[in-house]
TORKOL-4160 file (C-alpha; in steps of 0.2 Angstrom, whole numbers, padded with zeros to 4 digits, m for minus):
168
<pt num="1" X="0302" Y="m0443" Z="m0129"/>
<pt num="2" X="0306" Y="m0440" Z="m0147"/>
<pt num="3" X="0292" Y="m0427" Z="m0148"/>
<pt num="4" X="0300" Y="m0418" Z="m0133"/>
<pt num="5" X="0316" Y="m0417" Z="m0143"/>
<pt num="6" X="0308" Y="m0411" Z="m0158"/>
<pt num="7" X="0298" Y="m0397" Z="m0148"/>
<pt num="8" X="0315" Y="m0392" Z="m0140"/>
<pt num="9" X="0324" Y="m0391" Z="m0157"/>
<pt num="10" X="0309" Y="m0381" Z="m0164"/>
<pt num="11" X="0310" Y="m0369" Z="m0150"/>
<pt num="12" X="0328" Y="m0366" Z="m0152"/>
<pt num="13" X="0326" Y="m0364" Z="m0171"/>
<pt num="14" X="0312" Y="m0351" Z="m0168"/>
<pt num="15" X="0324" Y="m0341" Z="m0157"/>
<pt num="16" X="0338" Y="m0342" Z="m0169"/>
<pt num="17" X="0326" Y="m0336" Z="m0183"/>
<pt num="18" X="0319" Y="m0322" Z="m0173"/>
<pt num="19" X="0336" Y="m0316" Z="m0168"/>
<pt num="20" X="0342" Y="m0316" Z="m0187"/>
<pt num="21" X="0327" Y="m0305" Z="m0192"/>
<pt num="22" X="0330" Y="m0292" Z="m0178"/>
<pt num="23" X="0345" Y="m0282" Z="m0184"/>
<pt num="24" X="0343" Y="m0267" Z="m0173"/>
<pt num="25" X="0353" Y="m0263" Z="m0157"/>
<pt num="26" X="0338" Y="m0269" Z="m0146"/>
<pt num="27" X="0330" Y="m0285" Z="m0149"/>
<pt num="28" X="0311" Y="m0286" Z="m0149"/>
<pt num="29" X="0302" Y="m0293" Z="m0134"/>
<pt num="30" X="0298" Y="m0308" Z="m0144"/>
<pt num="31" X="0315" Y="m0311" Z="m0149"/>
<pt num="32" X="0321" Y="m0310" Z="m0131"/>
<pt num="33" X="0307" Y="m0322" Z="m0126"/>
<pt num="34" X="0312" Y="m0335" Z="m0139"/>
<pt num="35" X="0330" Y="m0334" Z="m0135"/>
<pt num="36" X="0325" Y="m0337" Z="m0117"/>
<pt num="37" X="0315" Y="m0352" Z="m0122"/>
<pt num="38" X="0330" Y="m0359" Z="m0132"/>
<pt num="39" X="0341" Y="m0357" Z="m0116"/>
<pt num="40" X="0328" Y="m0365" Z="m0105"/>
<pt num="41" X="0325" Y="m0379" Z="m0118"/>
<pt num="42" X="0344" Y="m0382" Z="m0118"/>
<pt num="43" X="0345" Y="m0384" Z="m0099"/>
<pt num="44" X="0329" Y="m0395" Z="m0100"/>
<pt num="45" X="0338" Y="m0407" Z="m0112"/>
<pt num="46" X="0353" Y="m0407" Z="m0101"/>
<pt num="47" X="0342" Y="m0411" Z="m0085"/>
<pt num="48" X="0335" Y="m0426" Z="m0095"/>
<pt num="49" X="0353" Y="m0432" Z="m0097"/>
<pt num="50" X="0355" Y="m0425" Z="m0115"/>
<pt num="51" X="0369" Y="m0413" Z="m0112"/>
<pt num="52" X="0375" Y="m0415" Z="m0130"/>
<pt num="53" X="0358" Y="m0409" Z="m0137"/>
<pt num="54" X="0358" Y="m0395" Z="m0125"/>
<pt num="55" X="0375" Y="m0390" Z="m0130"/>
<pt num="56" X="0370" Y="m0391" Z="m0148"/>
<pt num="57" X="0355" Y="m0380" Z="m0146"/>
<pt num="58" X="0366" Y="m0367" Z="m0137"/>
<pt num="59" X="0379" Y="m0368" Z="m0150"/>
<pt num="60" X="0366" Y="m0365" Z="m0164"/>
<pt num="61" X="0360" Y="m0350" Z="m0155"/>
<pt num="62" X="0377" Y="m0343" Z="m0153"/>
<pt num="63" X="0380" Y="m0344" Z="m0171"/>
<pt num="64" X="0367" Y="m0331" Z="m0173"/>
<pt num="65" X="0370" Y="m0321" Z="m0157"/>
<pt num="66" X="0389" Y="m0323" Z="m0154"/>
<pt num="67" X="0389" Y="m0308" Z="m0142"/>
<pt num="68" X="0376" Y="m0314" Z="m0130"/>
<pt num="69" X="0385" Y="m0316" Z="m0113"/>
<pt num="70" X="0369" Y="m0326" Z="m0107"/>
<pt num="71" X="0372" Y="m0339" Z="m0121"/>
<pt num="72" X="0390" Y="m0339" Z="m0118"/>
<pt num="73" X="0388" Y="m0341" Z="m0099"/>
<pt num="74" X="0375" Y="m0355" Z="m0102"/>
<pt num="75" X="0386" Y="m0364" Z="m0114"/>
<pt num="76" X="0400" Y="m0363" Z="m0101"/>
<pt num="77" X="0389" Y="m0369" Z="m0087"/>
<pt num="78" X="0383" Y="m0385" Z="m0097"/>
<pt num="79" X="0401" Y="m0388" Z="m0102"/>
<pt num="80" X="0406" Y="m0387" Z="m0084"/>
<pt num="81" X="0393" Y="m0400" Z="m0079"/>
<pt num="82" X="0399" Y="m0411" Z="m0093"/>
<pt num="83" X="0417" Y="m0411" Z="m0086"/>
<pt num="84" X="0423" Y="m0401" Z="m0101"/>
<pt num="85" X="0433" Y="m0389" Z="m0090"/>
<pt num="86" X="0444" Y="m0381" Z="m0103"/>
<pt num="87" X="0430" Y="m0377" Z="m0115"/>
<pt num="88" X="0419" Y="m0371" Z="m0100"/>
<pt num="89" X="0433" Y="m0359" Z="m0095"/>
<pt num="90" X="0435" Y="m0353" Z="m0113"/>
<pt num="91" X="0416" Y="m0349" Z="m0114"/>
<pt num="92" X="0416" Y="m0341" Z="m0097"/>
<pt num="93" X="0431" Y="m0330" Z="m0102"/>
<pt num="94" X="0421" Y="m0324" Z="m0117"/>
<pt num="95" X="0406" Y="m0320" Z="m0107"/>
<pt num="96" X="0416" Y="m0310" Z="m0095"/>
<pt num="97" X="0424" Y="m0300" Z="m0109"/>
<pt num="98" X="0406" Y="m0294" Z="m0113"/>
<pt num="99" X="0400" Y="m0293" Z="m0095"/>
<pt num="100" X="0415" Y="m0292" Z="m0083"/>
<pt num="101" X="0405" Y="m0294" Z="m0067"/>
<pt num="102" X="0393" Y="m0307" Z="m0072"/>
<pt num="103" X="0392" Y="m0318" Z="m0057"/>
<pt num="104" X="0387" Y="m0335" Z="m0065"/>
<pt num="105" X="0401" Y="m0333" Z="m0077"/>
<pt num="106" X="0414" Y="m0330" Z="m0063"/>
<pt num="107" X="0407" Y="m0345" Z="m0054"/>
<pt num="108" X="0409" Y="m0356" Z="m0069"/>
<pt num="109" X="0427" Y="m0349" Z="m0072"/>
<pt num="110" X="0432" Y="m0352" Z="m0054"/>
<pt num="111" X="0426" Y="m0370" Z="m0054"/>
<pt num="112" X="0433" Y="m0374" Z="m0071"/>
<pt num="113" X="0450" Y="m0367" Z="m0066"/>
<pt num="114" X="0450" Y="m0376" Z="m0050"/>
<pt num="115" X="0446" Y="m0392" Z="m0059"/>
<pt num="116" X="0460" Y="m0389" Z="m0071"/>
<pt num="117" X="0472" Y="m0386" Z="m0056"/>
<pt num="118" X="0474" Y="m0368" Z="m0060"/>
<pt num="119" X="0471" Y="m0364" Z="m0041"/>
<pt num="120" X="0477" Y="m0346" Z="m0041"/>
<pt num="121" X="0466" Y="m0341" Z="m0056"/>
<pt num="122" X="0451" Y="m0351" Z="m0048"/>
<pt num="123" X="0454" Y="m0341" Z="m0032"/>
<pt num="124" X="0455" Y="m0324" Z="m0041"/>
<pt num="125" X="0439" Y="m0328" Z="m0050"/>
<pt num="126" X="0429" Y="m0333" Z="m0035"/>
<pt num="127" X="0436" Y="m0318" Z="m0025"/>
<pt num="128" X="0430" Y="m0307" Z="m0039"/>
<pt num="129" X="0413" Y="m0316" Z="m0038"/>
<pt num="130" X="0411" Y="m0312" Z="m0019"/>
<pt num="131" X="0412" Y="m0293" Z="m0022"/>
<pt num="132" X="0400" Y="m0279" Z="m0027"/>
<pt num="133" X="0390" Y="m0281" Z="m0044"/>
<pt num="134" X="0397" Y="m0299" Z="m0047"/>
<pt num="135" X="0390" Y="m0305" Z="m0030"/>
<pt num="136" X="0373" Y="m0296" Z="m0034"/>
<pt num="137" X="0373" Y="m0304" Z="m0051"/>
<pt num="138" X="0375" Y="m0321" Z="m0043"/>
<pt num="139" X="0362" Y="m0318" Z="m0030"/>
<pt num="140" X="0350" Y="m0312" Z="m0043"/>
<pt num="141" X="0352" Y="m0327" Z="m0055"/>
<pt num="142" X="0358" Y="m0341" Z="m0045"/>
<pt num="143" X="0358" Y="m0338" Z="m0026"/>
<pt num="144" X="0359" Y="m0357" Z="m0022"/>
<pt num="145" X="0377" Y="m0357" Z="m0028"/>
<pt num="146" X="0384" Y="m0345" Z="m0015"/>
<pt num="147" X="0387" Y="m0359" Z="m0002"/>
<pt num="148" X="0397" Y="m0369" Z="m0015"/>
<pt num="149" X="0407" Y="m0353" Z="m0019"/>
<pt num="150" X="0411" Y="m0350" Z="0000"/>
<pt num="151" X="0416" Y="m0368" Z="0002"/>
<pt num="152" X="0427" Y="m0369" Z="m0013"/>
<pt num="153" X="0435" Y="m0352" Z="m0009"/>
<pt num="154" X="0439" Y="m0358" Z="0009"/>
<pt num="155" X="0447" Y="m0374" Z="0002"/>
<pt num="156" X="0458" Y="m0364" Z="m0010"/>
<pt num="157" X="0463" Y="m0352" Z="0004"/>
<pt num="158" X="0467" Y="m0367" Z="0015"/>
<pt num="159" X="0478" Y="m0374" Z="0001"/>
<pt num="160" X="0488" Y="m0358" Z="0000"/>
<pt num="161" X="0481" Y="m0358" Z="m0018"/>
<pt num="162" X="0497" Y="m0362" Z="m0027"/>
<pt num="163" X="0496" Y="m0368" Z="m0045"/>
<pt num="164" X="0503" Y="m0385" Z="m0039"/>
<pt num="165" X="0492" Y="m0399" Z="m0035"/>
<pt num="166" X="0489" Y="m0402" Z="m0017"/>
<pt num="167" X="0499" Y="m0415" Z="m0008"/>
<pt num="168" X="0491" Y="m0432" Z="m0006"/>
């Protein structure tokens, strides 16, 4: 188990170092591959119950690639899964500043805002997700999430989507 952690950390470190050396507007194919490996390693750690380690890997990668909407979106998703809703929303907003119609970021933002009781903002994010390029982005990256979006959007619509908590 410790060897797996060391391998994951080494992959993340390789990705960070590759990104550091590539100063051009376009990253080399190897740098992209290593960043993808770091992202995958972070999710693998989270899947093994080591969400903190996954978050740490993404945080380290973000130090070197702060304008990566993919890293920001992944960080938001892991924070959402860890119940860190406000932090998840912050990272989703940052990803959306870079790529406004990124479906997975809108998904995370919608569910984080809903969990925070910000129902109007949640509904707005999820409605944006169900249109044009944002929907295409979600369907490309995470099509299994669409039914969850539809259910949550319907729940918010049934509530009237006020910023008040629903009546008990």
